[in-house]
C-alpha positions as CSV (number, residue, x, y, z in Angstrom):
1,X,14.9,25.0,21.1
2,X,11.8,25.3,22.6
3,X,9.1,23.0,23.8
4,X,5.2,21.8,24.2
5,X,3.6,18.5,24.6
6,X,3.7,15.0,25.0
7,X,3.7,11.5,22.1
8,X,5.3,8.5,21.8
9,X,7.8,6.1,20.4
10,X,7.4,3.7,17.6
11,X,9.0,1.1,15.4
12,X,9.9,1.7,12.1
13,X,9.7,-1.3,9.9
14,X,6.7,-3.3,8.7
15,X,7.1,-6.7,8.4
16,X,4.3,-8.4,6.0
17,X,4.4,-12.4,6.3
18,X,2.9,-13.6,3.5
19,X,1.0,-17.1,4.2
20,X,-1.0,-15.6,6.9
21,X,-3.5,-12.7,7.2
22,X,-2.6,-9.6,9.3
23,X,-4.1,-8.9,12.4
24,X,-6.8,-7.1,13.8
25,X,-5.8,-5.0,16.5
26,X,-8.0,-2.4,18.2
27,X,-7.4,1.7,17.3
28,X,-9.3,4.7,19.3
29,X,-12.8,5.8,18.7
30,X,-11.6,8.7,16.5
31,X,-9.0,6.7,14.5
32,X,-11.5,3.8,13.9
33,X,-14.1,6.0,12.8
34,X,-12.2,8.2,10.2
35,X,-9.9,5.4,8.9
36,X,-11.8,2.0,9.4
37,X,-10.0,0.8,6.0
38,X,-6.9,0.6,8.0
39,X,-8.2,-2.1,11.0
40,X,-5.5,-4.1,10.2
41,X,-2.9,-2.6,11.2
42,X,-1.8,-3.9,15.0
43,X,-0.7,-1.8,17.5
44,X,0.9,-4.4,19.6
45,X,3.2,-4.4,16.5
46,X,3.9,-1.0,15.3
47,X,3.1,0.8,18.6
48,X,4.6,-1.2,21.4
49,X,7.8,-1.5,20.7
50,X,10.2,1.6,19.3
51,X,10.8,-0.7,16.2
52,X,9.0,1.0,13.1
53,X,7.5,-2.0,12.2
54,X,4.4,-4.0,10.9
55,X,4.7,-8.1,10.8
56,X,3.4,-9.4,7.5
57,X,3.1,-13.3,5.4
58,X,5.3,-15.6,5.0
59,X,5.9,-16.3,1.2
60,X,5.4,-19.2,0.2
61,X,7.3,-20.0,-3.5
62,X,5.5,-22.7,-5.7
63,X,8.5,-25.0,-5.2
64,X,10.1,-27.1,-3.1
65,X,11.0,-26.6,0.7
66,X,14.5,-26.7,-0.2
67,X,14.8,-24.7,-2.6
68,X,13.5,-22.0,-0.6
69,X,16.7,-21.3,1.3
70,X,18.5,-21.4,-2.0
71,X,17.0,-18.9,-4.1
72,X,14.6,-16.1,-3.3
73,X,11.1,-15.6,-4.7
74,X,11.1,-13.2,-7.6
75,X,9.0,-10.2,-7.9
76,X,7.6,-11.8,-11.1
77,X,6.7,-14.7,-9.6
78,X,5.0,-12.5,-6.5
79,X,3.7,-10.2,-8.6
80,X,1.7,-13.5,-11.1
81,X,1.4,-16.0,-8.8
82,X,0.6,-14.0,-5.4
83,X,-0.8,-10.8,-6.0
84,X,1.6,-8.4,-5.1
85,X,4.7,-6.9,-5.5
86,X,8.3,-7.8,-3.9
87,X,11.2,-6.1,-4.8
88,X,14.5,-7.4,-4.7
89,X,18.2,-5.5,-4.0
90,X,18.8,-5.7,-7.7
91,X,15.2,-3.9,-8.4
92,X,15.6,-1.7,-5.7
93,X,19.5,-0.4,-6.5
94,X,18.3,-0.2,-10.2
95,X,14.8,1.8,-9.2
96,X,16.8,4.5,-7.1
97,X,20.0,4.5,-10.0
98,X,22.8,3.0,-7.5
99,X,23.6,0.3,-9.7
100,X,26.0,1.6,-12.5
101,X,27.9,2.7,-9.7
102,X,27.8,-0.9,-7.7
103,X,28.7,-2.3,-10.5
104,X,31.9,0.3,-11.1
105,X,33.4,-1.0,-8.0
106,X,31.6,1.4,-5.6
107,X,30.1,-0.7,-3.4
108,X,30.9,0.9,0.3
109,X,34.2,-1.2,0.6
110,X,36.7,0.5,3.3
111,X,33.4,2.3,5.2
112,X,31.2,0.7,8.1
113,X,27.7,1.0,9.0
114,X,26.4,1.3,12.6
115,X,22.7,-0.2,13.4
116,X,21.4,0.2,16.2
117,X,18.1,-2.1,17.8
118,X,16.7,-3.6,20.9
119,X,17.9,-7.8,21.6
120,X,18.8,-8.3,17.9
121,X,18.3,-11.6,16.4
122,X,19.3,-15.0,17.6
123,X,19.8,-16.1,14.0
124,X,21.3,-12.9,12.1
125,X,24.8,-14.1,11.1
126,X,22.9,-16.9,8.9
127,X,20.1,-15.3,7.6
128,X,22.4,-13.0,6.5
129,X,24.3,-15.3,4.6
130,X,21.2,-17.1,3.4
131,X,19.6,-14.0,2.4
132,X,23.1,-13.6,0.6
133,X,23.0,-16.7,-1.0
134,X,19.0,-16.4,-1.8
135,X,19.8,-13.5,-4.2
136,X,23.1,-14.1,-5.1
137,X,25.0,-11.3,-3.1
138,X,28.5,-11.7,-1.3
139,X,29.1,-11.9,2.2
140,X,30.1,-8.2,3.7
141,X,33.3,-8.0,4.6
142,X,32.9,-8.1,8.4
143,X,29.6,-8.6,10.2
144,X,29.7,-8.3,14.1
145,X,27.3,-7.9,16.6
146,X,28.4,-6.6,20.0
147,X,26.4,-5.9,22.6
148,X,28.6,-3.9,25.3
149,X,25.5,-3.2,27.5
150,X,24.7,-7.3,27.7
151,X,22.0,-9.2,26.3
152,X,19.2,-11.0,27.3
153,X,18.0,-14.9,26.7
154,X,15.8,-14.7,23.3
155,X,12.3,-15.6,23.8
156,X,10.4,-16.8,21.1
157,X,7.0,-16.0,22.8
158,X,7.3,-12.4,23.8
159,X,5.9,-10.2,21.0
160,X,8.7,-7.3,21.8
161,X,11.7,-9.5,21.1
162,X,10.1,-10.9,17.8
163,X,9.5,-7.5,16.1
164,X,12.7,-6.6,17.2
165,X,14.4,-9.5,15.4
166,X,12.5,-8.8,12.3
167,X,13.8,-5.3,12.8
168,X,17.3,-6.3,13.2
169,X,17.0,-8.5,10.2
170,X,15.5,-6.0,7.7
171,X,18.1,-3.5,8.9
172,X,21.1,-5.5,8.2
173,X,20.1,-7.6,5.3
174,X,18.9,-4.3,3.3
175,X,22.0,-2.0,4.4
176,X,24.2,-4.8,3.4
177,X,21.8,-5.3,-0.1
178,X,22.3,-1.3,-1.3
179,X,26.6,-1.7,-0.3
180,X,27.5,-5.0,-0.5
181,X,31.2,-4.2,0.1
182,X,30.6,-2.2,3.5
183,X,31.4,-3.8,6.7
184,X,28.1,-3.6,9.0
185,X,28.0,-3.6,12.7
186,X,25.0,-4.7,14.7
187,X,25.1,-2.8,18.2
188,X,22.0,-4.4,20.5
189,X,20.7,-3.1,23.5
190,X,19.1,-5.9,26.6
191,X,16.6,-2.8,27.2
192,X,13.3,-3.2,24.9
193,X,13.0,0.9,24.0
194,X,9.2,1.4,23.9
195,X,7.0,4.6,23.9
196,X,8.6,7.1,25.6
197,X,11.9,7.4,27.3
198,X,12.2,3.8,28.1
199,X,15.5,2.2,26.4
200,X,16.1,5.7,24.7
201,X,19.1,6.1,27.1
202,X,20.4,2.7,26.1
203,X,20.5,3.4,22.8
204,X,22.6,6.5,23.2
205,X,25.0,4.7,25.2
206,X,25.6,2.0,22.5
207,X,25.4,5.0,19.8
208,X,28.4,6.5,22.0
209,X,30.1,3.1,22.1
210,X,30.6,3.3,18.8
211,X,31.8,7.2,18.4
212,X,34.4,6.8,21.0
213,X,35.8,3.2,19.4
214,X,35.8,4.5,16.1
215,X,33.4,1.8,15.1
216,X,32.2,3.4,11.4
217,X,30.8,6.8,10.3
218,X,27.4,5.8,9.7
219,X,24.7,5.2,11.9
220,X,21.4,3.8,11.2
221,X,18.4,4.2,13.7
222,X,14.7,2.3,12.6
223,X,13.2,4.0,15.6
224,X,11.4,6.6,17.2
225,X,8.6,7.7,19.2
226,X,6.8,11.6,19.1
227,X,8.9,13.9,20.3
228,X,5.7,14.8,22.8
229,X,6.6,11.6,24.5
230,X,9.0,12.6,25.5
231,X,9.3,16.7,26.3
232,X,6.8,17.1,28.3
233,X,9.0,14.8,31.3
234,X,12.3,16.1,33.1
235,X,13.5,12.7,32.5
236,X,12.1,13.1,28.4
237,X,14.2,16.7,27.8
238,X,17.1,14.8,29.3
239,X,17.1,12.6,26.5
240,X,16.5,14.5,24.7
241,X,19.7,16.9,25.5
242,X,21.7,14.2,25.9
243,X,21.0,12.9,22.7
244,X,21.4,16.5,21.2
245,X,25.0,16.2,22.7
246,X,25.7,13.4,20.7
247,X,24.7,14.3,17.5
248,X,26.3,17.4,17.6
249,X,29.6,15.8,18.9
250,X,29.2,13.0,15.6
251,X,28.8,16.0,13.0
252,X,31.8,17.3,14.5
253,X,33.6,13.6,13.6
254,X,32.1,13.4,10.1
255,X,29.4,10.7,11.1
256,X,26.2,10.5,8.9
257,X,23.4,9.6,11.7
258,X,19.7,8.4,10.2
259,X,16.6,7.8,11.4
260,X,13.2,6.7,10.3
261,X,10.1,9.0,10.4
262,X,7.4,6.5,11.5
263,X,4.5,5.0,9.8
264,X,1.4,7.0,11.2
265,X,1.4,9.7,8.7
266,X,1.2,13.3,10.5
267,X,0.4,11.6,13.5
268,X,1.5,8.9,16.4
269,X,0.8,6.4,19.6
270,X,0.3,7.8,22.8
271,X,2.5,6.5,25.2
272,X,0.1,3.5,25.9
273,X,1.1,2.4,22.1
274,X,-2.6,2.3,21.4
275,X,-3.9,5.5,21.3
276,X,-3.3,7.3,18.4
277,X,-3.0,11.5,18.8
278,X,-6.0,12.8,17.8
279,X,-3.3,16.1,16.6
280,X,0.1,16.2,14.1
281,X,3.2,14.8,15.9
282,X,6.1,14.0,14.7
283,X,8.8,11.3,15.4
284,X,12.4,11.7,17.6
285,X,15.1,11.1,17.1
286,X,13.7,12.3,13.0
287,X,12.7,15.4,14.3
288,X,16.2,16.5,15.3
289,X,17.6,19.2,13.3
290,X,21.1,17.1,13.5
291,X,20.0,14.1,12.0
292,X,19.0,13.0,9.0
293,X,15.5,12.2,8.3
294,X,14.2,9.4,6.0
295,X,10.4,9.2,5.1
296,X,8.4,6.7,3.2
297,X,6.8,5.9,-0.4
298,X,5.2,3.7,-2.7
299,X,7.3,2.8,-5.2
300,X,6.6,1.6,-8.7
301,X,8.5,0.2,-10.5
302,X,8.7,-2.8,-13.3
303,X,10.3,-6.0,-12.4
304,X,13.5,-5.3,-14.4
305,X,13.6,-2.3,-11.6
306,X,13.0,0.6,-13.9
307,X,11.2,3.5,-12.0
308,X,8.2,4.2,-13.4
309,X,6.2,6.6,-10.6
310,X,6.4,7.3,-7.1
311,X,3.7,8.8,-4.4
312,X,3.6,9.5,-0.4
313,X,3.0,6.4,0.8
314,X,-0.6,6.5,2.2
315,X,-2.4,2.9,2.4
316,X,-4.0,0.6,4.1
317,X,-0.7,-0.4,6.5
318,X,0.0,2.9,7.3
319,X,1.6,6.3,6.2
320,X,5.3,8.0,5.6
321,X,5.6,10.1,8.7
322,X,6.6,13.7,8.3
323,X,5.6,17.1,9.6
324,X,6.9,19.9,11.9
325,X,8.3,19.8,15.0
326,X,6.7,20.8,18.2
327,X,10.1,21.5,20.1
328,X,13.1,22.1,17.6
329,X,13.7,25.3,16.1
330,X,14.6,25.4,12.7
331,X,17.9,24.7,11.5
332,X,20.0,27.4,9.3
333,X,19.9,24.7,6.7
334,X,15.9,25.3,6.3
335,X,15.7,29.2,7.0
336,X,18.3,29.7,4.1
337,X,17.0,27.2,1.7
338,X,13.2,27.0,1.9
339,X,11.2,29.6,0.4
340,X,8.5,31.7,2.2
341,X,5.3,29.1,1.2
342,X,7.6,26.9,3.6
343,X,8.5,29.5,5.9
344,X,4.6,30.0,6.4
345,X,3.9,26.2,7.1
346,X,7.1,25.8,9.2
347,X,6.6,28.7,12.1
348,X,10.1,28.5,12.8
349,X,10.5,25.4,13.8
350,X,12.3,22.1,12.2
351,X,10.4,20.2,9.4
352,X,11.1,16.6,8.4
353,X,11.6,14.4,6.5
354,X,14.4,15.5,4.6
355,X,14.7,13.1,1.9
356,X,12.7,9.4,1.5
357,X,12.5,6.1,0.0
358,X,10.4,3.2,-0.8
359,X,8.2,2.0,2.5
360,X,4.7,1.0,1.4
361,X,3.3,-2.8,2.1
362,X,2.0,-2.8,-1.2
363,X,5.5,-2.6,-2.9
364,X,7.1,-4.4,-0.1
365,X,11.3,-6.1,-0.2
366,X,11.8,-9.2,1.6
367,X,14.0,-10.3,4.2
368,X,15.2,-13.7,5.4
369,X,14.5,-14.8,8.6
370,X,14.9,-18.2,10.3
371,X,14.1,-17.3,14.4
372,X,10.8,-18.1,13.9
373,X,8.2,-21.3,13.1
374,X,8.0,-20.9,9.5
375,X,11.9,-20.1,8.6
376,X,12.2,-18.3,4.9
377,X,11.4,-15.2,3.1
378,X,9.0,-12.9,4.0
379,X,7.7,-9.3,2.8
380,X,9.3,-5.8,5.1
381,X,7.6,-2.7,4.7
382,X,8.0,0.4,6.9
383,X,10.0,4.0,6.9
384,X,12.4,1.2,8.6
385,X,13.7,0.5,5.5
386,X,14.9,3.8,5.2
387,X,17.5,4.5,7.6
388,X,19.3,1.4,6.8
389,X,19.0,1.5,2.7
390,X,20.0,5.6,2.8
391,X,23.3,4.1,5.2
392,X,24.0,1.6,2.3
393,X,23.8,4.5,-0.4
394,X,25.9,6.9,1.9
395,X,28.5,4.4,2.5
396,X,28.9,3.8,-1.2
397,X,28.9,7.9,-1.5
398,X,31.8,7.6,0.9
399,X,33.9,5.6,-1.0
400,X,33.2,7.5,-4.0
401,X,34.1,10.9,-2.4
402,X,37.5,9.0,-0.7
403,X,36.3,10.9,2.5
404,X,33.1,10.5,4.8
405,X,30.5,12.7,4.2
406,X,29.0,13.3,7.3
407,X,26.4,15.4,8.4
408,X,24.1,15.5,5.2
409,X,21.6,17.9,5.7
410,X,23.7,21.4,5.3
411,X,24.9,20.4,2.1
412,X,21.4,18.7,0.8
413,X,19.3,21.7,1.4
414,X,22.0,24.3,-0.5
415,X,21.7,21.9,-3.4
416,X,17.7,22.2,-3.4
417,X,18.4,25.3,-3.0
418,X,20.6,25.9,-6.3
419,X,18.1,23.9,-8.0
420,X,20.3,21.2,-8.1
421,X,18.0,18.1,-6.9
422,X,16.0,18.7,-9.7
423,X,17.9,16.0,-11.0
424,X,19.8,14.2,-8.7
425,X,16.3,12.8,-6.5
426,X,12.8,11.7,-7.5
427,X,10.7,14.9,-6.3
428,X,7.5,13.1,-5.3
429,X,4.7,15.7,-6.1
430,X,1.4,13.1,-5.2
431,X,-0.4,11.9,-2.2
432,X,-0.5,12.6,1.7
433,X,0.3,11.5,4.7
434,X,-3.2,12.5,6.5
435,X,-4.4,9.7,8.5
436,X,-7.6,9.0,7.0
437,X,-9.9,12.0,8.2
438,X,-8.8,12.0,11.5
439,X,-5.7,14.0,11.7
440,X,-4.9,16.2,8.7
441,X,-1.3,15.5,7.0
442,X,0.7,17.1,4.3
443,X,0.6,17.4,1.1
444,X,3.6,16.5,-1.5
445,X,4.1,19.3,-3.6
446,X,7.4,20.5,-6.1
447,X,10.6,20.8,-3.8
448,X,11.1,20.1,-0.3
449,X,7.9,19.0,1.5
450,X,6.9,17.7,5.1
451,X,5.3,14.7,3.6
452,X,8.5,13.1,1.7
453,X,11.2,15.6,2.4
454,X,13.0,16.6,-0.8
455,X,12.3,12.9,-2.3
456,X,14.0,9.9,-3.0
457,X,17.7,9.2,-4.4
458,X,19.0,9.0,-8.6
459,X,21.9,8.1,-6.7
460,X,24.3,8.6,-9.4
461,X,23.7,12.0,-9.8
462,X,23.4,12.4,-6.0
463,X,26.2,11.1,-5.3
464,X,28.1,13.3,-7.3
465,X,26.9,16.3,-6.2
466,X,27.2,15.3,-1.8
467,X,30.5,14.7,-3.1
468,X,31.5,17.8,-4.8
469,X,34.0,19.7,-3.2
């Protein structure tokens, strides 16, 4: 491993409550001058906590309040009446070619997805059930909330706890939406994971507990911090070292570990959670060579879920994270698989993301939450969508293969090198993840790139390719 500077920890989700305006918040002068169109993004929501999320808007149905909990708003209703997209689980499944597998009985049965978050939500079990009723989904075979490190009382006036409650809600509901037959374990920490080291040792303890007790073979991490915020301090380097030991152990145990790349494109927040780095940085744990990093796209699909086109996420609300690590050396699966043009860009360091999925707030999904003053379905966006949705896809893949696929990256890059991903992934070749004109990003190109990785899944073909012996 190689080291250099310092950066941040930010949440990977973007909640967009649909009946209220998004709150403006301060950004540093560099970003304000270069990207005034993004002034609505809230540093308090997307930078202070490690959850990769932005608060948004409540979707009010043009029906009685009682019907709001009986049926989720349809995407057609959102588009025609409210003027924006709100994809359902069925649209996302179809857009990413997961529908046929689920309808043929490959629902993730026998698999368990482990989700790691701070605090959790006090209403998560009831909200998951209401989400399921709203979309006509079955409840998961098993849903557990485990807190081996203890809990703290829920404080609805604490913005960090509210952010994490939304994060946990999205993680649980959408992991289940993609793998309705899988078991789900939500593991919560009583410590607020924020920029830097804070909260990461507790997350590691939760993951070690999960591995020791064989709770499941898929771990979803919708949080992160610029690795720069870690590798300039002794405590930070120790965190990096300890996590890497754990990820190596997880790979030995055939556990798939996923992480979101963040919602600030090629940059990220410094330790104060407000100032944006005036240079390219990437998030940890997504930058770990032993983790499958999930970036963000803008998915354009019909109300029937037909995949029309897709670009790198770059909008008013954020950009898909991605770039080149300043700390981790390039892993062999990239060295042996990526062409010279990519090697020139990477210069011997780890590139990310590995894969992507929809994250744009303009092409949002819906979650249901009731811990706030106005219970209902809310839009959600950001790269927080990625780890739980990919966790669901891998749960289906594990069932289909008859064994856990474990660490995905070596097989994934081998398939890419052999040209097998052209039919198994949507190759993203449009847009980039620059932060306005302030921090240059990376452009999508044919094949792998540090804006979208190998692209987004055509799940049926991808799962078949991954599961081949």
